[in-house]
SEFITOR-18413 format. One record per residue (C-alpha): residue number from 1; x, y, z. Coordinates in nm, 4 decimals. Example, Ala and Ser with C-alpha at 12.3 -4.5 7.8 and 13.67 -1.06 7.14 Angstrom:
BEGIN
vexdren	c1	c2	c3
1	1.2300	-0.4500	0.7800
2	1.3670	-0.1060	0.7140
END
This chain:
BEGIN
vexdren	c1	c2	c3
1	-0.1131	0.0536	-0.0197
2	-0.3552	-0.1287	-0.1818
3	-0.4569	-0.1154	-0.5769
4	-0.8599	-0.2240	-0.6204
5	-1.0608	-0.1811	-0.9153
6	-1.4000	-0.0812	-0.8647
7	-1.6676	-0.0575	-1.1547
8	-1.3569	-0.0433	-1.4128
9	-1.2137	0.2455	-1.2014
10	-0.8417	0.2185	-1.0823
11	-0.8543	0.3328	-0.7067
12	-0.4364	0.3898	-0.6075
13	-0.4102	0.4095	-0.2554
14	-0.1073	0.4750	-0.0206
15	0.0250	0.6769	0.3024
16	0.1605	0.9121	0.0441
17	-0.0853	0.9506	-0.2153
18	-0.3599	1.1970	-0.2491
19	-0.6374	1.3625	-0.4687
20	-0.5772	1.6923	-0.6034
21	-0.8838	1.9208	-0.6705
22	-0.8739	1.7873	-1.0711
23	-0.9113	1.4255	-0.9215
24	-0.5873	1.3123	-1.0031
25	-0.3245	1.0692	-0.7775
26	-0.0887	1.2617	-0.6721
27	0.1920	1.0773	-0.4581
28	0.3379	1.3902	-0.2718
29	0.7183	1.3769	-0.1457
30	0.7438	1.5497	0.2048
31	1.1505	1.6213	0.1398
32	1.0667	1.9027	-0.0867
33	0.6616	1.9683	-0.0808
34	0.6195	1.8755	-0.4937
35	0.3238	1.6683	-0.5605
36	0.3808	1.4530	-0.8949
37	0.0760	1.3907	-1.0942
38	0.0540	0.9964	-1.1081
39	-0.1027	0.9213	-1.4883
40	-0.3121	0.5720	-1.5431
41	-0.0332	0.4050	-1.7551
42	0.1974	0.4544	-1.4380
43	-0.0210	0.2914	-1.1723
44	0.0538	-0.0258	-1.1791
45	0.4253	0.0381	-1.1836
46	0.3786	0.3416	-0.9259
47	0.1879	0.0453	-0.7276
48	0.5107	-0.1910	-0.7402
49	0.7439	0.0533	-0.6378
50	0.5405	0.1772	-0.3346
51	0.5630	-0.1627	-0.1873
52	0.9529	-0.2034	-0.2348
53	1.0635	-0.2560	0.0824
54	0.7781	-0.5147	0.1160
55	0.9226	-0.6400	-0.1450
56	1.2653	-0.6663	-0.0661
57	1.2216	-0.8105	0.2912
58	0.9627	-1.0658	0.1635
59	1.1835	-1.1909	-0.1192
60	1.5383	-1.2300	0.1019
61	1.2733	-1.4568	0.3725
62	1.1742	-1.6443	0.0478
63	1.5039	-1.6713	-0.1150
64	1.6708	-1.8181	0.2249
65	1.4151	-2.0155	0.2745
66	1.5645	-2.2039	-0.0250
67	1.8651	-2.2704	0.2416
68	2.0777	-1.9631	0.0029
69	2.3274	-1.8045	0.2395
70	2.1894	-1.5407	0.4684
71	2.3724	-1.2806	0.3602
72	2.3363	-1.3475	-0.0307
73	1.9336	-1.3801	0.0418
74	1.9979	-1.0323	0.2084
75	2.1806	-0.8709	-0.0446
76	1.9246	-1.0013	-0.3339
77	1.6779	-0.8288	-0.0539
78	1.8676	-0.5068	-0.0603
79	1.9476	-0.5014	-0.4438
80	1.5845	-0.5461	-0.4936
81	1.4415	-0.2386	-0.2796
82	1.7323	-0.0360	-0.4408
83	1.6364	-0.1178	-0.7693
84	1.3325	-0.0287	-0.7232
85	1.3970	0.3071	-0.5405
86	1.6366	0.4004	-0.8070
87	1.3374	0.3619	-1.0472
88	1.0759	0.5632	-0.8440
89	1.3659	0.8498	-0.7944
90	1.5605	0.8558	-1.1702
91	1.2835	0.6882	-1.3991
92	0.9416	0.7855	-1.2579
93	0.9249	1.1629	-1.1016
94	1.1450	1.3089	-1.3155
95	0.8730	1.2419	-1.6179
96	0.5460	1.2954	-1.4113
97	0.3754	1.6198	-1.3998
98	0.4922	1.8376	-1.0690
99	0.2802	2.0454	-0.8003
100	0.5265	2.2436	-0.5838
101	0.4115	2.3518	-0.2824
102	0.1344	2.0750	-0.2707
103	-0.0944	2.0979	0.0086
104	-0.1970	1.7972	0.1702
105	-0.3195	1.9571	0.4697
106	-0.6945	1.9320	0.3679
107	-0.6467	1.6025	0.2103
108	-0.8049	1.2432	0.3278
109	-0.6002	1.0446	0.5474
110	-0.5088	0.6727	0.4404
111	-0.7948	0.5259	0.6364
112	-1.0729	0.7596	0.5203
113	-0.9445	0.7062	0.1520
114	-0.9518	0.3360	0.1922
115	-1.2807	0.3738	0.3749
116	-1.4257	0.5687	0.0609
117	-1.2661	0.3362	-0.2449
118	-1.3622	-0.0376	-0.1237
119	-1.6555	-0.1917	0.0693
120	-1.6532	-0.2727	0.4364
121	-1.6925	-0.6624	0.3429
122	-1.3705	-0.6065	0.1327
123	-1.1854	-0.4233	0.3724
124	-1.2795	-0.7011	0.5936
125	-1.1274	-0.9068	0.3626
126	-0.8295	-0.7760	0.2785
127	-0.7443	-0.7177	0.6351
128	-0.8121	-1.1344	0.7243
129	-0.5568	-1.1900	0.4130
130	-0.2859	-0.9473	0.5473
131	-0.3289	-1.1532	0.9079
132	-0.2990	-1.4607	0.7212
133	-0.0108	-1.3613	0.5449
134	0.1627	-1.2691	0.9057
135	0.0226	-1.6287	1.0047
136	0.2289	-1.7788	0.7038
137	0.5367	-1.6178	0.7378
138	0.5540	-1.7026	1.1362
139	0.5144	-2.0611	1.0129
140	0.7586	-2.0559	0.7618
141	0.9757	-1.9442	1.0257
142	0.9297	-2.2365	1.2741
143	0.8732	-2.4927	1.0225
144	1.2300	-2.4277	0.8986
145	1.3642	-2.4442	1.2058
146	1.5523	-2.0770	1.1147
147	1.8066	-2.0753	1.3728
148	2.0060	-1.7537	1.2494
149	1.8533	-1.3796	1.4058
150	1.8715	-1.1794	1.0442
151	1.6074	-1.4255	0.9450
152	1.3597	-1.3531	1.2309
153	1.3927	-0.9677	1.2120
154	1.2891	-1.0481	0.8289
155	1.0175	-1.2617	0.9125
156	0.9380	-1.0726	1.1992
157	0.9266	-0.6877	0.9599
158	0.7253	-0.8812	0.7441
159	0.4513	-1.0021	1.0028
160	0.4848	-0.6435	1.1764
161	0.4563	-0.4801	0.8178
162	0.1039	-0.6960	0.7721
163	-0.0399	-0.6432	1.0656
164	-0.0115	-0.2887	1.0380
165	-0.1953	-0.2790	0.6704
166	-0.4497	-0.5529	0.8437
167	-0.5157	-0.3084	1.1005
168	-0.5478	-0.0398	0.8058
169	-0.8284	-0.2319	0.6811
170	-1.0100	-0.2893	0.9348
171	-0.9971	0.0485	1.0747
172	-1.1779	0.1521	0.7582
173	-1.4300	-0.0855	0.7741
174	-1.4888	0.0094	1.1004
175	-1.5107	0.3843	0.9525
176	-1.7339	0.3363	0.7260
177	-1.9925	0.1431	0.8913
178	-1.9766	0.4884	1.1174
179	-1.9805	0.7154	0.8390
180	-2.1954	0.5327	0.5164
181	-2.1325	0.7139	0.2282
182	-2.4750	0.8700	0.0524
183	-2.4694	0.7032	-0.2829
184	-2.5624	0.9087	-0.6268
185	-2.9115	0.6403	-0.6004
186	-2.9979	0.7979	-0.2268
187	-2.9314	1.1246	-0.2989
188	-3.2311	1.1250	-0.5971
189	-3.4395	0.9278	-0.3922
190	-3.3789	1.2286	-0.1166
191	-3.4717	1.4769	-0.3475
192	-3.7711	1.3597	-0.4658
193	-3.9096	1.2444	-0.1079
194	-3.8356	1.6569	-0.0356
END
């Protein structure tokens, strides 16, 4: 998931985030087939909550790197995930406008949304940064010579997540190159030529 600003326009992206016919961001909850309209003042809060698992695992790994007991570090990670999950389900979603039976079959996927909302250079840069982030966690684990399996699992999960997001951004950059957008300026020039 990513939050970009482009020409003062906020772009909210994620696996279950779509745009409706009114160009509003909608979070789709698969379990009840309901779409929740995300208001602009909730964008940053929703973005943070959308990354709850990454934040929890990252926090646990970083806390453990300060030589805190592995169970305490894991408990803190679980508490962070639980608190953000509670925030999403009981504080955020109930106060948003709901769209029953929200249809996502005709909505573009994550790669198309990424390609549509960011420049190719920015997509490649973000992909590289995700790979660097993954490499830093591997180096953190190697340098601190962790011997507990739980920490290696956490670092591995973070690396896999970062590599996944890097791949999404690289695929979106490739998609953008193969499907260039026709900007309004180009449309005007084409009309003039005709």
